[in-house]
C-alpha positions as CSV (number, residue, x, y, z in Angstrom):
1,X,0.3,-134.9,-19.2
2,X,2.0,-131.8,-18.1
3,X,-0.2,-129.3,-16.3
4,X,0.6,-125.8,-15.0
5,X,-1.5,-124.0,-12.4
6,X,-1.4,-120.7,-10.7
7,X,-3.8,-118.4,-8.8
8,X,-3.7,-114.6,-8.8
9,X,-6.7,-112.8,-7.3
10,X,-8.3,-109.9,-5.8
11,X,-11.5,-107.8,-6.2
12,X,-11.0,-104.1,-6.9
13,X,-13.4,-101.4,-5.7
14,X,-12.6,-98.5,-8.1
15,X,-14.3,-96.1,-5.7
16,X,-12.7,-97.3,-2.4
17,X,-10.4,-95.0,-0.4
18,X,-8.0,-97.9,-0.1
19,X,-5.1,-98.9,-2.3
20,X,-3.8,-102.4,-2.9
21,X,-0.1,-103.3,-3.1
22,X,2.1,-106.4,-2.6
23,X,1.9,-106.1,1.1
24,X,-1.9,-106.8,0.9
25,X,-1.3,-110.0,-1.0
26,X,1.4,-111.1,1.5
27,X,-0.8,-110.3,4.4
28,X,-3.9,-112.1,3.1
29,X,-2.4,-115.1,1.3
30,X,0.8,-115.8,-0.6
31,X,2.1,-119.3,-1.4
32,X,5.2,-119.7,-3.5
33,X,5.3,-122.6,-6.0
34,X,4.9,-125.9,-4.1
35,X,3.8,-124.1,-0.9
36,X,0.1,-124.0,-1.3
37,X,-1.6,-125.6,1.8
38,X,-3.9,-128.6,1.6
39,X,-6.9,-126.4,2.2
40,X,-8.0,-124.2,-0.7
41,X,-8.6,-120.5,-0.6
42,X,-11.6,-118.9,-2.3
43,X,-9.8,-118.6,-5.6
44,X,-7.2,-121.4,-5.5
45,X,-9.3,-124.5,-5.2
46,X,-7.8,-125.7,-8.5
47,X,-4.6,-126.5,-6.5
48,X,-6.0,-129.3,-4.3
49,X,-8.3,-130.4,-7.1
50,X,-5.3,-131.0,-9.4
51,X,-3.2,-132.7,-6.6
52,X,-6.0,-135.2,-6.2
53,X,-5.8,-135.9,-10.0
54,X,-2.0,-136.3,-9.8
55,X,-2.4,-139.1,-7.4
56,X,-5.0,-141.0,-9.3
57,X,-4.1,-140.2,-12.9
58,X,-0.4,-139.8,-13.1
59,X,-0.4,-136.1,-14.1
60,X,2.9,-134.2,-13.9
61,X,1.7,-131.0,-12.0
62,X,3.9,-127.8,-12.1
63,X,2.6,-125.5,-9.5
64,X,3.1,-121.7,-9.8
65,X,2.4,-118.9,-7.3
66,X,-1.0,-118.7,-5.5
67,X,-1.9,-115.4,-4.0
68,X,-4.9,-113.4,-2.9
69,X,-5.5,-109.9,-1.5
70,X,-8.6,-109.0,0.5
71,X,-10.7,-106.8,-1.8
72,X,-9.6,-103.3,-1.8
73,X,-8.9,-100.3,-4.0
74,X,-6.9,-99.9,-7.1
75,X,-4.0,-102.3,-7.4
76,X,-0.6,-100.4,-7.9
77,X,1.0,-100.9,-11.3
78,X,4.1,-102.2,-9.9
79,X,2.4,-104.8,-7.8
80,X,0.2,-106.0,-10.8
81,X,3.2,-106.2,-13.1
82,X,5.3,-108.0,-10.5
83,X,2.7,-110.7,-9.9
84,X,1.7,-111.0,-13.6
85,X,5.3,-111.5,-14.7
86,X,6.0,-113.9,-11.9
87,X,3.1,-116.3,-13.0
88,X,3.9,-115.8,-16.7
89,X,7.7,-116.5,-16.1
90,X,6.7,-119.7,-14.2
91,X,4.6,-120.8,-17.1
92,X,7.4,-120.2,-19.6
93,X,9.7,-122.3,-17.4
94,X,7.1,-125.1,-17.3
95,X,6.9,-125.4,-21.1
96,X,5.8,-127.6,-22.9
97,X,2.4,-128.0,-21.1
98,X,-0.8,-129.7,-22.3
99,X,-2.9,-127.6,-20.0
100,X,-2.8,-124.4,-17.9
101,X,-5.3,-123.9,-15.2
102,X,-5.8,-120.6,-13.3
103,X,-7.7,-119.7,-10.2
104,X,-8.6,-116.0,-10.6
105,X,-11.3,-113.7,-9.2
106,X,-12.2,-111.7,-12.3
107,X,-12.6,-108.2,-10.8
108,X,-9.0,-107.1,-10.5
109,X,-8.3,-103.6,-11.8
110,X,-4.8,-102.1,-11.7
111,X,-3.3,-98.7,-12.4
112,X,-2.7,-98.9,-16.1
113,X,-4.7,-102.1,-16.7
114,X,-8.5,-102.3,-16.6
115,X,-8.8,-106.0,-17.5
116,X,-6.0,-107.7,-15.6
117,X,-7.4,-111.3,-15.9
118,X,-7.9,-110.8,-19.7
119,X,-4.3,-109.6,-20.1
120,X,-3.0,-112.5,-18.1
121,X,-5.0,-115.1,-20.1
122,X,-4.1,-113.4,-23.4
123,X,-0.3,-113.5,-22.6
124,X,-0.7,-117.1,-21.2
125,X,-2.2,-118.1,-24.5
126,X,0.6,-116.5,-26.4
127,X,3.2,-118.3,-24.2
128,X,1.6,-121.8,-24.1
129,X,0.4,-121.8,-27.7
130,X,-2.9,-122.7,-29.4
131,X,-2.8,-126.4,-28.6
132,X,-2.6,-125.9,-24.8
133,X,-6.0,-126.1,-23.1
134,X,-6.5,-123.2,-20.7
135,X,-9.0,-123.4,-18.0
136,X,-10.0,-120.7,-15.5
137,X,-12.2,-120.3,-12.5
138,X,-13.9,-117.0,-11.7
139,X,-15.9,-115.5,-8.9
140,X,-19.4,-114.4,-10.1
141,X,-18.7,-110.9,-8.9
142,X,-16.4,-110.3,-11.8
143,X,-16.2,-108.6,-15.3
144,X,-16.3,-111.1,-18.2
145,X,-14.5,-109.5,-21.1
146,X,-14.3,-110.8,-24.7
147,X,-10.6,-111.2,-24.2
148,X,-11.1,-113.8,-21.4
149,X,-13.7,-115.9,-23.4
150,X,-11.4,-115.9,-26.5
151,X,-8.3,-117.0,-24.7
152,X,-9.8,-119.6,-22.5
153,X,-11.1,-123.0,-23.4
154,X,-13.0,-123.6,-20.1
155,X,-14.5,-121.1,-17.7
156,X,-16.3,-122.1,-14.6
157,X,-17.8,-119.7,-12.0
158,X,-19.0,-120.2,-8.5
159,X,-22.8,-120.7,-8.7
160,X,-23.6,-119.8,-5.1
161,X,-23.8,-116.4,-3.4
162,X,-22.6,-116.9,-0.6
163,X,-19.8,-118.7,-2.4
164,X,-20.2,-122.1,-0.7
165,X,-19.3,-124.0,-3.8
166,X,-15.9,-122.5,-4.6
167,X,-14.3,-126.0,-4.3
168,X,-16.8,-127.5,-6.6
169,X,-16.2,-124.8,-9.2
170,X,-12.4,-125.4,-9.0
171,X,-12.9,-129.1,-9.4
172,X,-15.3,-128.6,-12.4
173,X,-12.6,-126.4,-14.1
174,X,-9.9,-129.0,-13.6
175,X,-12.1,-131.9,-14.8
176,X,-13.2,-130.1,-18.0
177,X,-9.8,-128.8,-18.8
178,X,-8.1,-132.1,-18.4
179,X,-10.7,-133.9,-20.6
180,X,-10.3,-131.3,-23.2
181,X,-6.4,-131.7,-23.1
182,X,-7.0,-135.5,-23.6
183,X,-9.2,-134.9,-26.7
184,X,-12.2,-136.3,-25.0
185,X,-14.3,-133.2,-25.7
186,X,-14.1,-130.0,-27.6
187,X,-15.4,-127.2,-25.4
188,X,-17.3,-124.3,-27.0
189,X,-18.0,-121.2,-25.0
190,X,-21.0,-119.0,-25.6
191,X,-21.8,-115.9,-23.7
192,X,-24.9,-113.9,-23.4
193,X,-24.8,-110.3,-22.1
194,X,-27.7,-109.8,-19.7
195,X,-27.1,-106.0,-19.6
196,X,-28.0,-105.9,-15.9
197,X,-26.2,-105.2,-12.5
198,X,-28.0,-106.2,-9.4
199,X,-27.6,-108.0,-6.1
200,X,-28.3,-111.6,-6.7
201,X,-28.1,-113.8,-3.6
202,X,-28.8,-117.4,-4.2
203,X,-29.8,-118.1,-0.6
204,X,-33.4,-116.9,-1.5
205,X,-35.7,-117.0,-4.5
206,X,-35.7,-116.4,-7.4
207,X,-31.9,-117.1,-7.6
208,X,-32.2,-120.2,-5.6
209,X,-34.4,-121.8,-8.2
210,X,-32.3,-120.4,-11.0
211,X,-29.1,-122.0,-9.7
212,X,-30.9,-125.3,-9.1
213,X,-32.1,-125.2,-12.7
214,X,-28.6,-124.6,-14.2
215,X,-27.2,-127.4,-12.0
216,X,-29.9,-129.7,-13.5
217,X,-28.9,-128.7,-17.0
218,X,-25.3,-129.8,-16.3
219,X,-26.4,-133.1,-14.6
220,X,-28.7,-133.9,-17.5
221,X,-25.8,-133.9,-19.9
222,X,-27.4,-131.1,-22.1
223,X,-24.4,-128.9,-21.5
224,X,-21.0,-129.3,-20.0
225,X,-21.2,-126.2,-17.9
226,X,-23.4,-123.2,-17.2
227,X,-22.3,-120.2,-15.2
228,X,-23.8,-116.9,-14.2
229,X,-21.6,-113.8,-13.8
230,X,-23.4,-111.4,-11.5
231,X,-21.1,-108.5,-12.1
232,X,-19.3,-106.2,-9.5
233,X,-21.0,-102.8,-9.2
234,X,-18.1,-101.3,-7.5
235,X,-15.7,-101.9,-10.4
236,X,-15.4,-99.2,-13.1
237,X,-15.1,-101.7,-15.9
238,X,-16.4,-101.5,-19.5
239,X,-17.6,-105.2,-19.0
240,X,-19.7,-104.3,-15.9
241,X,-22.8,-106.4,-15.4
242,X,-24.3,-109.9,-15.5
243,X,-23.5,-112.5,-18.2
244,X,-24.3,-116.1,-18.9
245,X,-21.7,-118.6,-19.9
246,X,-22.7,-121.9,-21.5
247,X,-20.1,-124.5,-22.5
248,X,-21.0,-127.3,-24.8
249,X,-19.1,-130.1,-26.5
250,X,-18.7,-128.3,-29.9
251,X,-22.4,-127.3,-30.2
252,X,-22.2,-123.5,-30.6
253,X,-25.7,-123.0,-31.9
254,X,-27.3,-124.9,-29.1
255,X,-25.0,-123.2,-26.5
256,X,-25.9,-119.8,-27.8
257,X,-29.6,-120.5,-27.6
258,X,-29.5,-121.8,-24.0
259,X,-27.3,-118.9,-23.0
260,X,-29.9,-116.4,-24.4
261,X,-32.9,-118.2,-22.8
262,X,-31.1,-118.3,-19.3
263,X,-30.0,-114.7,-19.7
264,X,-33.5,-113.6,-20.5
265,X,-34.7,-115.4,-17.4
266,X,-32.0,-113.8,-15.3
267,X,-32.9,-110.4,-16.6
268,X,-36.4,-110.9,-15.5
269,X,-35.2,-111.0,-11.8
270,X,-34.0,-107.4,-11.9
271,X,-35.1,-105.4,-8.9
272,X,-36.6,-108.3,-7.0
273,X,-33.7,-110.6,-6.2
274,X,-32.1,-108.7,-3.4
275,X,-33.3,-109.0,0.2
276,X,-35.1,-106.2,1.9
277,X,-32.7,-103.5,3.0
278,X,-33.6,-101.7,6.2
279,X,-32.5,-98.3,7.6
280,X,-29.9,-99.0,10.4
281,X,-32.2,-97.8,13.2
282,X,-35.1,-99.8,11.9
283,X,-33.0,-103.1,11.7
284,X,-31.7,-102.5,15.3
285,X,-35.2,-101.8,16.6
286,X,-36.6,-104.8,15.0
287,X,-33.8,-107.0,16.4
288,X,-34.2,-105.4,19.8
289,X,-38.0,-106.5,19.8
290,X,-37.4,-110.0,18.8
291,X,-38.5,-112.7,21.3
292,X,-35.7,-115.1,20.4
293,X,-32.1,-114.6,19.5
294,X,-29.6,-114.2,18.2
295,X,-30.9,-111.9,15.4
296,X,-28.1,-111.4,12.9
297,X,-28.0,-107.9,11.3
298,X,-25.7,-107.5,8.2
299,X,-24.0,-104.2,7.7
300,X,-24.1,-104.8,3.9
301,X,-22.3,-101.8,2.5
302,X,-19.4,-101.7,4.9
303,X,-18.3,-105.1,3.7
304,X,-14.5,-105.5,3.4
305,X,-15.4,-108.2,0.8
306,X,-16.6,-105.4,-1.4
307,X,-13.3,-103.5,-1.2
308,X,-14.1,-101.0,1.6
309,X,-12.2,-100.6,4.9
310,X,-14.6,-102.2,7.2
311,X,-14.1,-99.6,9.8
312,X,-17.5,-97.8,9.7
313,X,-18.9,-97.0,13.1
314,X,-22.3,-95.8,12.0
315,X,-24.3,-98.9,12.9
316,X,-22.2,-99.3,16.2
317,X,-23.0,-95.7,17.2
318,X,-26.7,-96.3,16.6
319,X,-26.6,-99.4,18.8
320,X,-24.8,-97.5,21.6
321,X,-27.2,-94.6,21.4
322,X,-30.1,-97.0,21.7
323,X,-28.3,-98.7,24.6
324,X,-28.9,-102.1,23.2
325,X,-27.9,-105.0,25.5
326,X,-26.7,-108.5,24.7
327,X,-25.2,-107.5,21.4
328,X,-21.8,-108.2,19.6
329,X,-20.3,-106.7,16.5
330,X,-17.6,-108.2,14.2
331,X,-15.4,-106.7,13.1
332,X,-14.1,-103.2,12.9
333,X,-10.7,-103.0,11.1
334,X,-8.3,-101.0,13.2
335,X,-4.7,-102.2,13.6
336,X,-3.7,-99.4,15.8
337,X,-6.5,-100.0,18.3
338,X,-5.6,-103.7,18.3
339,X,-2.0,-102.8,19.0
340,X,-3.1,-100.6,22.0
341,X,-5.3,-103.4,23.3
342,X,-2.3,-105.8,23.2
343,X,-0.2,-103.3,25.0
344,X,-2.8,-103.0,27.7
345,X,-3.4,-106.7,28.1
346,X,-6.4,-109.0,28.7
347,X,-8.6,-107.7,31.5
348,X,-7.3,-104.2,31.3
349,X,-9.6,-101.1,31.0
350,X,-8.6,-98.1,28.9
351,X,-9.8,-95.1,27.0
352,X,-9.7,-96.2,23.4
353,X,-10.5,-94.5,20.1
354,X,-11.3,-96.9,17.4
355,X,-12.9,-97.1,13.9
356,X,-13.9,-94.3,11.4
357,X,-10.3,-93.7,10.2
358,X,-10.3,-94.2,6.4
359,X,-13.2,-92.4,5.0
360,X,-15.4,-89.4,5.6
361,X,-18.4,-91.4,5.0
362,X,-17.8,-94.1,7.6
363,X,-18.8,-92.3,10.8
364,X,-16.8,-90.7,13.5
365,X,-14.3,-92.6,15.6
366,X,-15.7,-94.1,18.7
367,X,-14.1,-92.8,22.0
368,X,-15.0,-95.0,24.9
369,X,-13.9,-96.6,28.1
370,X,-13.4,-100.3,27.1
371,X,-12.4,-103.6,28.8
372,X,-10.1,-105.9,26.8
373,X,-11.8,-109.3,27.2
374,X,-9.6,-111.5,24.8
375,X,-6.5,-111.1,22.6
376,X,-5.5,-113.5,19.9
377,X,-2.4,-113.4,17.8
378,X,-2.9,-114.4,14.2
379,X,-6.6,-115.0,14.7
380,X,-8.7,-116.8,12.0
381,X,-12.2,-117.6,11.0
382,X,-13.5,-120.2,8.7
383,X,-15.2,-120.0,5.3
384,X,-16.2,-123.6,4.4
385,X,-12.9,-125.5,4.0
386,X,-11.0,-122.3,3.8
387,X,-9.2,-120.5,6.7
388,X,-9.5,-116.8,6.6
389,X,-6.8,-114.7,8.5
390,X,-7.9,-111.9,10.7
391,X,-4.4,-111.0,12.0
392,X,-3.9,-109.9,15.6
393,X,-7.4,-109.3,17.0
394,X,-8.9,-108.1,20.2
395,X,-12.3,-108.5,21.8
396,X,-13.4,-105.4,23.7
397,X,-16.5,-104.6,25.8
398,X,-18.4,-101.4,26.2
399,X,-21.1,-101.9,28.9
400,X,-23.0,-105.0,27.5
401,X,-21.7,-104.7,24.0
402,X,-18.9,-106.8,22.7
403,X,-16.8,-105.7,19.7
404,X,-14.1,-107.6,17.6
405,X,-11.3,-105.4,16.3
406,X,-9.0,-107.0,13.7
407,X,-5.7,-106.0,12.0
408,X,-6.2,-107.9,8.7
409,X,-9.4,-106.8,6.9
410,X,-12.0,-109.5,6.3
411,X,-15.7,-109.7,6.1
412,X,-17.7,-111.9,8.4
413,X,-18.0,-115.5,7.2
414,X,-18.7,-117.6,10.3
415,X,-19.8,-117.5,13.9
416,X,-16.2,-118.6,14.9
417,X,-15.3,-114.9,14.1
418,X,-16.9,-114.3,17.6
419,X,-16.2,-117.6,19.4
420,X,-12.5,-117.7,18.5
421,X,-12.3,-114.4,20.4
422,X,-14.1,-115.7,23.5
423,X,-17.6,-114.3,22.7
424,X,-20.5,-116.8,23.4
425,X,-23.0,-116.2,20.7
426,X,-25.6,-118.3,22.5
427,X,-25.7,-115.6,25.1
428,X,-26.2,-112.8,22.6
429,X,-29.6,-111.4,21.4
430,X,-28.1,-109.5,18.5
431,X,-25.0,-110.2,16.3
432,X,-23.9,-107.4,13.9
433,X,-21.7,-108.5,11.0
434,X,-20.0,-106.7,8.2
435,X,-20.9,-108.7,5.1
436,X,-23.4,-108.6,2.2
437,X,-24.3,-112.2,2.0
438,X,-21.3,-114.5,2.6
439,X,-22.2,-114.8,6.3
440,X,-25.5,-116.4,5.5
441,X,-24.5,-120.0,5.0
442,X,-22.8,-120.3,8.5
443,X,-24.9,-117.9,10.4
444,X,-28.4,-119.0,9.2
445,X,-28.4,-122.3,11.3
446,X,-27.8,-120.3,14.6
447,X,-29.9,-117.2,13.8
448,X,-33.5,-116.7,14.8
449,X,-33.8,-114.0,12.1
450,X,-31.4,-112.3,9.6
451,X,-31.8,-108.6,8.7
452,X,-29.9,-106.5,6.2
453,X,-29.1,-102.9,7.2
454,X,-28.1,-100.5,4.3
455,X,-25.8,-97.7,5.6
456,X,-24.5,-95.5,2.8
457,X,-20.8,-95.1,2.7
458,X,-17.8,-95.7,0.5
459,X,-19.4,-98.6,-1.4
460,X,-21.3,-97.5,-4.5
461,X,-24.5,-99.3,-4.0
462,X,-26.7,-97.5,-6.6
463,X,-25.5,-97.8,-10.1
464,X,-27.9,-95.0,-11.2
465,X,-25.8,-92.7,-9.1
466,X,-22.4,-94.1,-9.6
467,X,-20.2,-92.2,-12.1
468,X,-18.8,-95.0,-14.3
469,X,-16.1,-93.7,-16.7
470,X,-15.5,-96.7,-18.8
471,X,-19.0,-98.2,-19.3
472,X,-20.3,-97.7,-22.9
473,X,-22.9,-100.5,-22.9
474,X,-26.5,-100.0,-21.9
475,X,-27.1,-101.7,-18.5
476,X,-30.1,-101.8,-16.2
477,X,-30.8,-99.9,-13.9
478,X,-28.8,-97.1,-15.5
479,X,-31.0,-97.6,-18.5
480,X,-34.6,-98.8,-17.9
481,X,-34.8,-101.2,-20.9
482,X,-31.3,-101.8,-22.3
483,X,-32.5,-104.5,-24.6
484,X,-34.9,-102.3,-26.6
485,X,-33.8,-101.2,-30.1
486,X,-34.0,-97.6,-28.9
487,X,-31.5,-98.2,-26.0
488,X,-29.1,-100.0,-28.3
């Protein structure tokens, strides 16, 4: 069996002040054919999963490009066309293939192309032909278009948020696609439009129980796969919002019924799945009063994983004004400040301006006398089995406050974000991280409490106020009851 695989992924915040080009893909992750590392990235877990099957099942694997850019703004037309054509040309050169498996994100929007993944799959189908089985793995924070469902035979989506199961989703995609290519099953995809956009962390109820339920459906053999698309509220897409995907072995009626039942249940969670979002001063005050530490505070809307810069200083300025002690913050994206710290050297003290560079809504730059406590070239942090680059990074100290500055944008995933820069989190009362929920899995075991601080900024966090130009469907909370006949 001949199998082609490739991965092309990013998440586009249509409202971000940033722009994404080929440099962003190179800086985050770019592996030419045959150069994918043994460890997976968030959207390329299909590569190591297929390599395992090659060894055990004698598959002839043809690897294409694997690349990922940290979420950001609109992808330039030239970058999208370059990477799209690169992957499609590799698929043409690999023909004939029995299966083509793609690791995608699902929320890429480029200048001139609203549905990048749909276009890629449509052209891949045209090239590979109707008999080739096409499998794709998506992030739940994506936009599921009809074009994608019509051109794929198998779609799997990470079930967890934080996405601790991205490897399992890649392996499931590979397994189902190969079984379909062998004729062992005839996958049928059914989709239910939930018509809702919300924050749906699976680290808490009711989403925790919902994910456990759909896992049990798979394990019982009633379905081949169940996935929940959460949607990505920062993407101006006509397909914005939550959807349920059910794959059966050629049982479309059954699949449609289960998808509708699960979709109705998911819709019932609207407005009550997200954690409590606190004002920044209230979150800091509560953490300061805690008897045990460290208390982790998430700066949820300045999350680089949502496509913003990650250089907001608002929460940091509050912490400085309150003269908090025993605190650390990670990270603030500022390549120029990092460069100045490297020029000064470890142990040096200097007057440094950092943060607040890319957006009028991200606070003012901080001007302070800082001490450089640690410098690391090509620093990294971990996210499960994946290694996430931070680029050259510097740890600085202002009084009793430690701050990590990085040159590659990245949200906070793991405490080694701090420890790799020489910051002992055991000695800290408060840890401030820029992430919506991906930090939760690794930080929860060391945190005495976890708080979510909502600081308005460049991330469009209230769909009722966001001006979507492409959305034609009725979606809660923009419409109070989108499923009513009147709304439709």
